[in-house]
N, C-alpha and C positions, 0 to 999 in steps of 0.2 A: 605413468604419473598417478593415475587413479588408484592403483594398488598401494603406492607409497602414501597417498593421502588417507586411504582407509586404515592402513597400519598405524599411522600417526594418530588418527582419531581414536583407534582402539587402545593404543598405549595410554592415552589420556583419559580413557574411560567414557568418552563421549558416545561411542557406539560399542555394541557387543555382538558376539556371534549368536544369532538366533537359531540356526540349524546348519546342517551339512548335508550335501549330496555327493556321495563318493568322497573325493578329496577337495571339493569346492566348498568354501565357507560363504554363508550368507549373513550379512550384517543388518542390524536395525538399531534405532536409537536405544540407548541403554535403559531409559525409563519404560520402554515397551517390552524389554526382555527380562529385566530383573525387577521383582516386586518392590514397591516403594518402601515397605517396612524393612527390607534388607538394605536398600541403598542408603537409608537414613541412619542405619546403625553405625556406631563408631567403629573404625577399623580395628581388627584384632591386634593384640600385641604380637611381637615376634615369637615369643614362647608359645602363645596360643596357636599361631600358624604352624610351628614345627610339630606341635602335638597333633594337630589335625592332619598334617601331611604324612607323618609317620603312621598314624592309625589307618589312614586311607590306603597307604602302600601295603601295610600288612593285610588289610582286608582284601585288596586286589590280588596279592600274591598268594594268600592263604597261609604261608609260613615264611618267615624271614629269619635267617640265622642271627643269633644274638651276638656272635663274635665272628670276625673274619668276613670276607666277601664284601668289601667296601662298595663295589660297583652297584650292588642291589639296594643300597641305602640312599635316602634322599640327602642332598647336600645341605649344609656344609659338613665337613668331616667331623667337626666337633659335636654334632648332635648326639652321637652315640656315647661319647665320653662325658657328656653333660649330666648324665643320670636320668635323662628323659625316659628311656625305656623302662627303667625301674619304677619311676613315678607313675607311668601309665599302667604298669602291672599292679602296683599297690592301689591305684584308684579303681581297678577293675575294668579299665578300658581295653586292656590287652591281657593275655595269659601266657605263661611260659609252658612250652610243650617239650617233653623229652621222648625220644624215640629209642626203643631197645636196640642196642648194638651200635648206636651213633653217639659220639662224644658231644657233638654240638647241641646246645639247647636252641629252641626256636621260639620266636614271638608269633602268636596266633591271635585271631579275633576272639572275643570272650565267648562266642557261641560255637567255638571250634568243635567241641564234643558233640553238640547237637547236629551240626552239619555233617560230621563224620558218620553218625548213626543214620542220618537221613540218606546219605550216599550208599551205605551198606544195604539199606532196605530197597533201594531203587534197582529195578531190573537193568542189567547190562544189555544195551541194544545191539551188541556185536558189530559195531561199526568202527572202522579205522578212521582216524582223523589226522589232518595235516595242521600243524601249528605254525603260525606266523612267527618270524624271528623276535618280534616284540611282545609276544603273548606273555601275560603275567607269570605263567608257570615257568617261563624260561628266564625270568629276571635274575634269579639267584643261581649262579654257577655252582656255588658250594652246596646248595640244597639239591641240585641235580646230581652232583657227584655222590653226596652222602646218602640220599634217599632212593635214587633211581639208578645209580651207577652209570650215569650218562654224562659224557663230556660234550659241551656245546659252546660255541661262540659265534656271534654274528660277524662275519668276516667281510662285509661290504667295504669297509674302510681300510682293509689291509691291502698291501701291494699283492699282486697275483702270486708272486713267488713265495709269499709268506702265508698263504691260505692253506689250511689243512683239509678242509672239506669242500669249499667252493664259495662263489660270490654271494648267492642268495639261497641258503640251504633251509629246507623245511623239515623239521622232525616229524616222524610218523608215530602217532600214539595209538595203542590198541589196548583197551582196558586200562590197567594200571602199569603198563610197560611201554617204554620206547622201543619200537621194533625195527626202525630204519630211519634213514634221512636221505633226502635227494636234493640235487642242485638242478634247477631248471629255468627256462626262459620261455615266456609266451610270445610267439610270433603272430602278431595281429593279422598281417597280410595273408597268411596261410591258415590261420585258425589252429595252429599247432603248438602244443606245449612240448618243447624240446627238453628232454631230460638228459643232462650231461653226465650225471652219475647217480646211481641208486645204491646206497650202501646199507647192508643189513647189519643190525646189531647182533651180538652173540645170541643165538636162539631166537632170532627175529623172524620177520616174514619177507619173502621175496615179492617183487612187484606183480608176479604172475598169480599170486594167491587171490581167490575170488574176493575176499574182503578188502584187499588193497586195490584191486582193479575197480571195485565198486566206488572206493574213495576217489580214485582218479576220475571216474565218470562224473561224480558229483562236482569235482573241482572243474572239470570241463564245462559243466553247466553254469557254474559261477562265472567262469571266464568268457563264456559264449564261444567256446572253441569247438573244433571238429574232431581232433585226435591228439593222442599222446604218442610221441616217438621216443624209443629208448636206444642207448648206444649199441646194444646187441642186435638191433634191427627189429625188435618187437614193437608192437603197436597196440593201442587201445582206442577204439572208436567210440564217439559219442552215440548214445542211444536215441 
């Protein structure tokens, strides 16, 4: 009942989330969370809200296809057809980006060119990384296909017989390439990350490569685990 009361008060704006610890939300009185000058402002219009939401989504994703791939766009479906993207581009709040060899044009933040140049100057740390299924880089399936030649879908809600890769699959990113993906489950009682499948991309990296093994050890540290077990009997132990 306490949780129901908290959600009811949150929906009415009486309380707000002050912070989170892991998946737990901590609430406080709204006037102690949100500055008074913001609370006293008139609410934004619906058009202003959609402008803010689309701009934020583009900033988070980096690139958003101008056409197709409706799943990566904020609702409702009519936002794209309303001319909002064009208005934001004309106002300088977003820019259009074209990629050589790709027919699709993309929406990007106005500082996209500067961010790209900064990334080029930055030294590559030579570390492989595991992406969570809801990472902004994975929001647009069309962008993944067009830019990285990588097919991906979060299949948690699919029936088991309809899944192509697995229940909770994490892509493996190395530099500017997706090199593999794996489906796994962490067993708390044994401290074991059980990998059910590890699938390399064409020209990718096997789990036995040092750079991927190092990524699994970092992941174990995050999980507080002791070892990783693979279907072929291989193991990686925490350091």
